[in-house]
C-alpha positions, 0 to 999 in steps of 0.5 A: 499500500501507499507507494510514491505515485501520485495516487498514494493517498487512495492507496493508503486508504485501499489498502487500511480498508482490505487489511481490516477485512482481512483480519475481519476474515481471519488472515494474517495480515502484515502492512507495508508501505511501500518504499525503494526497499520493498524488496527487502521488506517483503524477503523479510516477512516472507508473505504467503501472498502479497494483496498489492493494495497500489494504485498508479504508476509503479503499483499496477503498471508492470513494475511491482509485478515485477519484482514479486515474480523475481521474489517468486511471491503469489500476488493479486490482481493482474501480471506483468503484461497486463498491468503494462498494458492497462496502464498505457491508455494508448497502448489499451485502446489499440489492443481494444480496438484489435478485439473489436471494443469501441474506443475513441482517436486518441493521439500522444503528442509532446506536453509543450506542442498540446500546450502550443496549439490544438493537436486536434479539433475541439472538444477534446481531452488532454491528459497523462497517457499512465496515471490513474483517477483523473489525475491530471484531466484537462478538457477542452471545450468545442469552440474554444480559442486557445489549447489548455494551460497543462500544469509542470506536473503533467508528464512530457508526453501527454495523451490528447482523445477526443472528447465524449459526452454522455452517460459516466458508466462502470462496470467491476469484473471477478475473475470472468464475471460483470458484477453490473453496471454503475451510472457515476453522478456528479454535479461536473467533470468526474475527478480526482476529488468526486470520487474520493471525496464524501459526496463527492458523486452518486452512484446508481446501481444498477444503472437506469440504463436500456437493457441493450447498454446494460448488457453491453456494458458488462460484456464488454467489460470481459471483453476488454479484461481478457483481450488485455491478459487481467487477471482478479478483479479490473474495472472498466469505465465508459461513457454512453451518448444516449442520442446515440444507442448502442454506437454512442458506447465507448470503453474510456479504458480499464482499470486493473487496480481499482479502488477499493475505498469507503467510496469506491464503485468496485465494492459496490458493486461486490456488494450488489451482487451478494458478497460482503466485503471481508468476502470479497478481499478473500476471494483475491486474495485466494485467486493469487499466484505467481506468472499471472 
């Protein structure tokens, strides 16, 4: 849990919640704040299983997974390649396209260029290619005269993608099973604050949408999970433009380490299908392995 990424605080919250649930389920749990000495700490502890509650870079991009494979410690969630693909938004989109799944057009551009001119016709979105939790998102609206003023903290290369209007929907996959569709309702953009602050957003599960769209979300989420070679639990985020029917449903991204905080979507979806939080965390632990 924890670690050095931009999502450290969320990871600490996820780690605390999962540790408490696992203790309730009867496991002996050691909480480790991941730092440069992580491999040494893990070798000292010699756990039966590593529950990966890290978010963001290093934790869900294949890096820590490689360390765990090297140490031959069984771990949760996706393996090295699937994690690296899922965290790289552009490459995961390429895989989704190959699998016949719907995505919007996007490109990778130097940060300086994206801040100097419109590299795509507005409306569009600028975001890091390899961060999650809506960290560093800029929306450029239709008719905007100037490009976005990107923060210094943005990476040297950014993803620019066509803005997809509509409802924000999400579906969790557990193993090979989709658990449901949530409609995420906010006053504005579903940003970092809306995701993790109390009252930042409302979650409607099951989403009040046509059956065709609900079923498509469930199908696409499982296919996206499989296309990237993911394991354990993932969550796929969608946008649906109601005016365009099924053609208006697109995959935004797949989260291979979904949040497990008190306001997180994935535990809510597990509860929706009758799986309590300790039981859910237990399933994730029992699913752990090497060579994922």
